[in-house]
N, C-alpha and C positions, 0 to 999 in steps of 0.2 A: 504494500500500500504506500503510495506517495503522499507527501504532505506533512511529514513529521515536523513539528515546530520545536525549537530549542533556543537556548540562550546563545548570544554571540560568542561567549567565552568558549563554547564547545566547538566553534569553527576555527579557532586559532591554530590547532595542530594540522589542519588540512594543507596549508602551503608547505609546511615542513615535511609532511608525508610525500607530497608531490616532488619536492626537492630531492628527497632521499631516493626516490625511484630513478632519478636521472643521475645522481652522483655516486650512490653507494651500491649500484647494481642490485637494488632492492625492488626488482620488477614485480615480485610477488605482491608487494603492497598495492600495485595497480589493481589487481583483481579484488583485493580486499576492500579497496576504497572507491571503486567505480561501480556504477549501477547502470542498467539499461531501462530503469523505471522512468516513465514519463515520455511525453511527446517530443521533447527536445533533448533526448539522451545524448551523452557524449558519443560521437560517432568517430570511427567505426567500431569502437568498443575496446575492452581491455587487451584482447589478443593483438590487435593491430597496433595499439599504443605500445605494447611490450616490444613488438618488432621495430617500431620507430625508435624507441629508446636504445635497443640493442644496436641498430644500424648507426645511430648517432655516436654511441660509445666506441664503436669500431674506428670512427674517424677522429674522435676526441676522447681518448681513454682517461685523461686526467681532468675531465670536466668538473668545474666547481661553480656553485651557484650561491650568491649572496642575496638574501631577501632584504630589501631596503625598507619596505613599509608594508604593513598589513592593516586592512580596514575590514571590519565585519559588521553587518547589519542584517537583521532578520534571518533569512535562510541563505545568505550570500556572503562570500568573503572575496576580497580583492587584494592582490599583492603585486608590488613592483619588484623586479629582480634584475641582477646583473649576472650573466653566465660567462664564464671564461674557460677556455680549453685550448690545448696545443693540438694543432692539426697534424696528427701523426699517421693517419690512415686515410684511404680514399673515402671521400664523402660527397654525395650528390654528383658523382662523376669527376670531381676535382681531385687530382693527385695530392698527396701530403706536401704541405709547405714547410712543416717544422716550426711554424710561427704560432704564437698565441693569438687567438681570435676572441673578440668580446661581442656579446649580444645583450642588448638591454630590452626589456619588455615588461608587460603586465598581464596577469591572468585574472579573470573574473569567474568565480566558480559558484554554482548553486548546489546546495546540499539537500538531500532528502533521505530520511532514514539513516543518517550518518554516512552516506556515500555521495560522491560527486555524480550529479546527474546532468549537469550542463556546464560547459566551459567555453569562454571566449578568451582568446589570447591575441595580443597585439605586440609586435616586435619590430625593432629597427633593423630590417634585414638587408638594406642596401650596403651598408658598410661591412656587414657580416659576409655577404656574398663577394664583395671586393677583396676582403681578407683571404677568401678561398681562391682568388685569381680571376673572378668575374670581371670582365672589361666592358665598360659602356662605350658604345660607338655613337658617333654624331651623325 
């Protein structure tokens, strides 16, 4: 059943659980903390997200995430983050550069029954892609 209501203090661990899935090879936590409940469920689901995390970690095995700010209200939590990692493996078709790459962004997550059911993410990807070797043409 969707629609569980809770205090905002119960939402504070969610960004840290998401962070650990990316940084500590704790992809099991994705299954434990993601749900398919609701019309706007996280797509395409825990299995695909696990694959995304695994692929990302192959390209950036030392990924580190700093959570800069967390805001929680009602059944939602938002957080700003800075992700850093050294490009040591092929990622998105780009060969390793051996350089540190930095990505900034924010995630907005809705929780139901203690699990993530909806997520919106925004990231500054242009400089990230340029760090991988992407070139803009005029």
